[in-house]
C-alpha positions in Angstrom: 33.3 -15.5 18.9 33.4 -11.6 19.4 32.1 -11.5 15.8 29.5 -13.9 16.4 28.6 -12.2 19.3 28.1 -8.9 17.6 26.4 -10.0 15.0 23.8 -11.8 17.7 23.4 -8.2 19.1 23.1 -6.5 15.9 20.4 -8.8 14.8 18.2 -7.5 18.0 18.3 -4.0 17.3 15.7 -2.4 15.9 15.7 -1.9 12.3 16.3 2.1 11.1 13.3 3.6 9.4 13.6 4.1 5.7 12.1 6.7 3.8 10.6 5.2 1.1 10.8 7.0 -2.5 7.8 7.1 -4.1 7.9 9.7 -6.4 5.7 8.6 -9.3 2.0 10.1 -10.4 -0.3 8.0 -11.5 -2.0 10.4 -15.1 -5.5 8.6 -13.2 -6.4 7.8 -9.9 -9.5 6.0 -10.8 -10.4 2.9 -13.1 -12.9 0.9 -13.9 -15.2 -1.6 -16.4 -16.9 0.4 -18.8 -19.8 -2.1 -19.8 -21.2 -2.9 -16.4 -21.7 -0.3 -13.4 -18.8 -1.5 -10.7 -19.9 -0.8 -6.8 -16.7 -1.9 -5.8 -13.6 -0.1 -5.2 -10.0 -2.2 -4.4 -8.0 0.4 -3.2 -4.1 0.2 -4.7 -1.4 2.0 -2.4 1.3 4.3 -3.3 3.9 2.1 -2.9 1.9 -0.8 -4.9 1.3 1.9 -7.7 5.1 2.6 -8.3 6.2 -1.2 -7.9 4.0 -1.9 -10.8 5.5 1.0 -12.7 9.0 -0.2 -11.9 8.7 -3.9 -12.0 5.9 -4.5 -15.3 6.2 -0.8 -17.1 10.0 -0.4 -16.6 10.9 -4.1 -16.9 13.0 -3.5 -13.8 15.0 -5.9 -11.7 13.3 -6.9 -8.4 17.1 -5.8 -7.2 16.9 -2.5 -8.6 13.6 -1.3 -8.0 13.8 -2.6 -4.6 16.8 -0.2 -4.4 15.0 3.1 -6.2 12.1 2.5 -3.7 14.8 2.3 -0.9 12.8 -1.1 0.2 14.6 -4.5 0.7 14.3 -7.3 -1.9 11.8 -8.6 0.7 9.4 -5.8 0.7 9.2 -5.5 -3.0 8.6 -8.7 -2.9 5.2 -8.4 -0.8 4.2 -5.1 -2.1 4.2 -6.5 -5.6 2.5 -9.9 -5.1 -0.2 -8.0 -3.0 0.0 -5.0 -6.2 -0.8 -7.5 -8.7 -3.5 -9.4 -6.7 -5.6 -6.4 -6.4 -5.8 -5.9 -10.2 -6.0 -9.5 -11.4 -8.9 -9.7 -9.1 -10.3 -6.1 -10.5 -10.1 -7.4 -14.0 -11.3 -11.1 -13.2 -14.6 -9.5 -10.9 -15.0 -6.0 -12.8 -13.9 -4.2 -9.6 -12.9 -0.8 -9.9 -9.5 0.3 -8.5 -8.8 3.4 -6.8 -4.8 4.8 -6.5 -4.0 5.7 -2.6 -1.7 8.8 -3.4 -1.4 9.2 0.4 2.1 7.4 1.3 2.7 4.8 4.1 -0.5 5.5 5.1 -3.1 2.0 5.5 -4.9 0.1 8.2 -4.0 -3.4 9.4 -6.7 -5.8 11.2 -5.6 -8.8 13.4 -8.2 -10.5 15.3 -7.2 -11.2 19.2 -9.0 -13.0 22.3 -7.6 -10.2 24.6 -8.1 -6.6 24.8 -5.0 -5.5 26.4 -2.5 -7.2 23.9 -2.6 -9.9 20.7 -3.5 -13.3 21.9 -4.9 -15.7 19.7 -4.6 -14.4 16.7 -7.1 -16.7 14.8 -9.5 -15.2 12.1 -12.5 -16.1 14.7 -11.0 -14.4 17.7 -13.6 -12.5 19.7 -12.0 -8.9 19.2 -10.4 -7.5 16.1 -7.9 -4.4 16.7 -7.9 -2.3 13.3 -4.2 -0.3 13.1 -4.2 2.6 11.3 -0.3 2.8 10.5 1.5 6.3 9.0 5.3 6.9 7.9 6.1 3.2 10.1 4.6 4.3 12.8 1.3 3.6 15.0 -1.0 6.0 14.7 -4.2 4.6 16.1 -5.8 1.4 17.3 -9.2 0.7 17.5 -10.8 -2.3 19.2 -14.2 -3.6 17.8 -16.1 -7.3 18.1 -15.4 -9.6 15.7 -18.8 -10.2 13.3 -17.0 -13.8 12.9 -16.1 -14.8 16.3 -16.8 -18.6 17.1 -19.6 -18.5 19.8 -21.5 -16.5 16.9 -21.3 -19.4 14.7 -21.1 -17.2 11.5 -18.3 -19.0 9.1 -16.0 -16.3 8.9 -15.7 -15.9 4.6 -19.5 -14.8 5.2 -19.4 -12.0 7.3 -15.4 -10.9 7.2 -14.5 -9.8 4.1 -16.8 -7.1 3.6 -17.3 -5.9 7.3 -12.7 -5.5 6.7 -13.9 -3.7 3.7 -15.8 -1.3 5.6 -13.6 -0.4 7.6 -11.0 0.2 5.1 -8.9 -2.2 5.9 -5.1 -2.5 3.9 -3.7 -5.7 5.3 -5.2 -8.6 7.4 -3.0 -10.9 9.8 -4.0 -13.7 10.7 -2.3 -17.8 11.9 -4.8 -19.2 9.2 -7.2 -18.8 6.9 -9.3 -21.0 4.1 -8.7 -21.1 0.4 -12.2 -19.3 -0.2 -12.2 -16.8 2.6 -8.5 -15.7 1.4 -10.0 -15.5 -1.8 -13.1 -13.3 -0.9 -10.3 -11.0 0.9 -8.1 -10.5 -2.0 -11.4 -9.8 -4.1 -12.1 -6.9 -1.9 -8.4 -5.6 -2.1 -7.6 -6.6 1.5 -4.1 -8.7 1.5 -3.9 -11.6 4.5 -0.6 -12.5 6.1 0.1 -15.6 7.8 1.8 -14.6 11.0 1.7 -17.8 14.3 2.0 -14.7 16.6 2.8 -11.5 16.2 2.9 -8.5 18.9 1.8 -4.5 17.9 5.2 -3.4 17.4 6.3 -6.2 15.3 3.3 -5.3 13.1 4.6 -2.3 12.1 7.8 -3.4 11.6 6.8 -6.0 9.0 5.9 -3.0 6.7 9.5 -1.0 7.0 
């Protein structure tokens, strides 16, 4: 019984911050097609290029690659999936790939019907929270009107991917998303994360 309670308490404790090992430096940081002019840049994060090197070039097992990057295996799985989606999108659509060298520095967007807290994180809720996360900490929050707000009678897939790309968003959290809109987001280098509900603190914890 005591052992069980101890485990339960440990589960509820916040996770300690892990310093990721991101030592790989790519020879080139900008890639693109030579036969057409591409006006679209897909941003590959530092952690994503490192995961690609370990998994696809060095042919490491996920467990070993996760240990080398000092992250959990589920976190590595998310990173490598995102990286491969971005690279596939760039190859199929003729987009440029730009390597973002700054470690643990990215923007996350999530919709909400309220401005004081996250409420109803549907893709067509009234506001968009833009979170700047750096070194596992929330650096800044910006709140803006959602152009895909349901009362505007505009389909999210027609406006949201381009809008979020212009805001330099890397991840978009929502509780539900259509296949077409998901494809359009990925084509812009934005990775959707599906959550029924989430708090601001929980968003930061996703990336630890």
